[in-house]
C-alpha positions as CSV (number, residue, x, y, z in Angstrom):
1,M,0.1,0.1,0.0
2,R,1.3,3.6,-1.0
3,W,1.4,5.8,1.6
4,I,-0.7,9.4,1.3
5,V,1.5,12.0,2.4
6,G,-1.5,13.5,4.1
7,E,-2.2,10.4,6.0
8,L,0.9,10.8,8.2
9,P,0.7,11.8,11.8
10,S,0.9,15.7,12.4
11,L,4.3,16.2,14.1
12,S,3.6,20.2,14.4
13,E,0.2,19.5,16.3
14,R,2.4,17.5,18.8
15,L,5.1,19.6,19.5
16,L,2.5,22.3,19.8
17,A,0.4,20.2,22.4
18,K,3.7,19.5,24.4
19,A,4.9,23.6,24.4
20,A,1.1,24.4,25.4
21,S,1.7,22.0,28.5
22,V,5.0,23.2,29.6
23,N,4.6,25.4,33.2
24,R,7.9,27.4,33.3
25,P,8.1,30.7,34.9
26,D,7.8,33.4,31.9
27,E,11.1,34.8,33.1
28,A,12.9,31.2,32.4
29,K,11.2,31.2,29.2
30,K,12.0,34.6,27.9
31,A,15.6,33.7,29.2
32,I,16.3,30.6,27.3
33,N,14.0,31.8,23.9
34,D,16.0,35.1,24.0
35,A,19.3,33.6,24.2
36,L,18.8,31.1,21.8
37,A,17.2,33.5,19.2
38,E,20.4,35.7,19.5
39,L,22.6,32.9,18.5
40,E,20.0,32.2,15.5
41,R,20.6,35.9,14.4
42,E,24.5,35.3,14.5
43,G,24.3,32.3,12.4
44,V,25.8,30.1,14.9
45,A,24.6,26.6,14.1
46,P,23.1,27.3,10.4
47,G,23.1,23.2,9.4
48,L,24.1,22.5,5.6
49,R,22.5,24.3,3.0
50,L,20.7,22.9,0.0
51,G,22.6,21.8,-2.7
52,E,25.7,20.9,-0.5
53,T,27.1,17.2,-0.2
54,A,26.8,15.8,3.1
55,P,30.1,15.0,4.9
56,D,30.5,11.0,4.9
57,F,30.8,9.7,9.1
58,T,30.7,6.3,10.7
59,L,29.4,6.5,14.3
60,P,28.2,3.2,16.9
61,N,24.7,2.7,17.2
62,A,23.0,1.8,20.5
63,V,24.6,-1.6,20.5
64,G,28.2,-0.4,19.6
65,D,27.9,-1.5,16.1
66,P,29.7,1.0,13.4
67,V,27.2,2.4,11.4
68,R,28.9,4.5,7.9
69,L,26.4,6.9,6.5
70,A,27.8,6.0,2.9
71,D,26.3,2.3,3.2
72,R,23.2,3.9,3.7
73,L,23.0,5.9,1.0
74,A,23.9,3.4,-1.4
75,A,20.6,1.5,-0.4
76,G,18.8,5.0,-1.3
77,P,17.9,8.2,0.0
78,V,18.4,9.0,3.9
79,V,16.5,11.4,6.4
80,L,19.2,12.3,8.7
81,T,18.4,13.6,11.8
82,F,20.1,15.5,14.7
83,Y,18.5,15.4,18.1
84,R,19.6,16.8,21.7
85,G,18.9,13.5,23.5
86,T,16.6,11.3,25.8
87,W,16.3,14.5,27.9
88,C,14.1,16.2,25.7
89,P,10.5,15.6,25.2
90,Y,10.2,17.4,21.9
91,C,13.2,15.3,20.6
92,N,11.4,12.1,21.7
93,I,7.8,13.4,19.9
94,E,10.1,14.0,16.9
95,L,11.3,10.2,16.8
96,H,8.2,8.5,18.0
97,A,6.9,10.4,14.8
98,Y,9.4,9.3,12.6
99,Q,9.0,5.8,13.6
100,E,5.8,5.9,13.0
101,A,5.8,6.9,9.4
102,L,9.0,4.3,9.0
103,P,6.9,1.8,6.7
104,A,6.0,4.6,4.4
105,F,10.0,5.5,4.0
106,R,11.0,1.8,3.9
107,A,8.4,1.7,0.8
108,E,9.9,4.2,-0.9
109,G,13.4,2.7,-0.2
110,A,14.6,5.2,2.5
111,Q,16.2,5.3,5.8
112,I,16.3,7.2,8.8
113,V,19.3,8.0,10.8
114,A,19.4,9.7,14.1
115,V,22.5,11.5,15.3
116,S,22.7,12.8,19.1
117,P,25.8,13.4,21.6
118,Q,24.7,11.3,24.1
119,A,26.5,7.6,25.0
120,P,25.2,4.4,23.1
121,D,23.7,3.2,26.5
122,D,21.5,6.4,26.5
123,S,20.8,5.9,22.9
124,L,19.8,2.5,23.5
125,D,17.6,3.6,26.1
126,M,15.8,5.8,23.4
127,R,15.5,3.4,21.0
128,D,14.0,0.6,23.5
129,K,11.6,3.1,25.3
130,H,10.3,4.2,21.8
131,G,10.2,0.9,19.8
132,L,12.9,2.9,17.2
133,E,13.9,0.3,14.0
134,F,16.1,3.1,12.5
135,D,19.5,3.9,13.3
136,V,20.3,5.8,16.5
137,L,23.9,6.7,16.4
138,S,26.2,8.5,19.1
139,D,28.6,11.3,18.1
140,L,30.3,11.5,21.4
141,D,33.2,13.9,20.0
142,Q,30.7,15.9,18.4
143,D,32.8,15.7,15.5
144,V,30.0,14.7,13.0
145,L,27.8,17.7,14.8
146,T,30.9,20.2,13.8
147,S,31.3,19.1,10.3
148,Y,27.2,19.5,9.7
149,K,27.4,23.2,11.0
150,V,24.9,22.1,13.9
151,R,26.7,22.5,17.0
152,F,26.6,25.4,19.1
153,V,27.7,25.9,23.4
154,F,24.6,26.5,25.3
155,P,24.5,30.2,26.0
156,A,26.0,30.8,29.9
157,A,23.5,33.4,30.5
158,A,20.5,31.0,30.1
159,L,22.2,28.1,31.9
160,P,21.0,29.2,35.2
161,Y,16.9,28.6,34.0
162,L,17.2,25.4,32.8
163,L,15.5,22.4,34.7
164,D,17.8,20.6,37.3
165,G,17.3,17.1,35.2
166,T,18.3,19.1,31.8
167,A,21.2,20.9,33.4
168,K,22.2,17.5,34.5
169,A,22.0,15.6,31.0
170,L,23.6,18.3,29.5
171,A,26.8,17.8,31.8
172,K,26.8,14.2,31.3
173,Q,27.2,14.3,27.5
174,Q,29.8,16.9,27.3
175,P,33.5,15.8,26.1
176,D,34.9,18.7,27.0
177,G,33.4,20.5,29.6
178,D,31.5,22.9,27.1
179,W,27.8,22.9,27.4
180,S,27.4,22.2,23.8
181,L,24.5,20.3,21.9
182,P,23.1,20.2,18.5
183,V,20.8,22.6,17.3
184,P,17.6,20.0,16.1
185,A,18.2,19.8,12.4
186,T,16.9,17.1,9.6
187,F,18.8,16.7,6.1
188,V,16.7,14.6,3.5
189,L,19.8,13.1,1.3
190,D,19.6,12.0,-1.9
191,P,21.6,8.5,-2.8
192,D,24.5,11.0,-3.8
193,G,24.5,12.2,-0.3
194,V,23.3,15.9,-1.8
195,V,20.8,18.0,0.7
196,R,17.6,18.1,-0.9
197,A,15.6,19.1,1.8
198,R,16.6,20.7,5.4
199,H,15.4,22.1,8.4
200,A,17.8,23.7,11.0
201,T,16.5,26.1,13.5
202,M,17.1,27.1,17.2
203,A,13.6,27.2,17.8
204,Y,13.7,23.7,19.2
205,R,9.8,23.3,19.3
206,T,9.9,23.0,15.3
207,R,11.0,20.1,13.3
208,M,10.4,18.8,10.2
209,E,7.2,16.7,9.4
210,P,7.5,13.3,8.1
211,A,5.4,14.1,5.3
212,E,7.9,16.8,4.2
213,A,10.6,14.4,4.1
214,L,8.4,11.4,2.7
215,R,7.5,13.7,-0.1
216,V,11.3,15.1,-0.7
217,V,12.1,11.1,-0.8
218,R,10.0,10.5,-3.4
219,E,10.5,13.4,-5.4
220,I,14.4,12.3,-5.3
221,N,13.1,8.6,-6.3
222,E,11.1,10.0,-9.2
223,A,14.1,12.4,-10.6
224,R,16.3,9.2,-10.7
225,R,13.7,6.9,-12.6
226,D,13.6,9.7,-15.1
227,G,17.0,9.9,-15.4
228,A,17.4,6.1,-15.7
229,R,14.5,6.3,-18.7
230,Q,16.4,9.3,-20.3
231,D,20.0,7.0,-20.6
232,E,18.0,4.1,-21.4
233,A,16.3,6.1,-24.4
234,R,19.6,7.1,-25.5
235,R,21.0,4.0,-26.2
């Protein structure tokens, strides 16, 4: 059965509902939002642009086995998403939504790969808790985050306004003492590794809809079929 894009669950509605349910002092919300907005204006973590070729990488999955991006691309398009960690409820909602849509991506020969700076043990917890059947990889040194231009250091002025659990989680996953993490970002890559769609923003309550990623995957596949037909016609 071919999934219709409009039939996929709305991630945006879930994220909005979560944001509405958060009960935090207005002062804390403003301090964090203002600090992140300033980073956005400064272009600190813009992410790869459309048309750029995604850097190859090899990272361990949730059980420590190495996974290479090039191997996944050899099988078809890849939806590559960077998430902050298991402590982030918005990331949890996002990955759960992509898991629900996974059959539609598989039907198109596409794969989903998720990357975070957390340790494999935490990735395993994330995978098992949400029943994720796609790659959940660990970038402990944050080299991949840096190469994809999604890494930033959390503003010191906003640190006092973090929840205790968030602060502890960030401290745990820092390789060098900096409170660094990825801006939530998703890239749809064609089999050549070229970025065909992107979503990267400090506005962490927003993410790329699975339906949008699926639409681009289908466009990639159709373009490749058209190219194959044209090559065949020229022979």
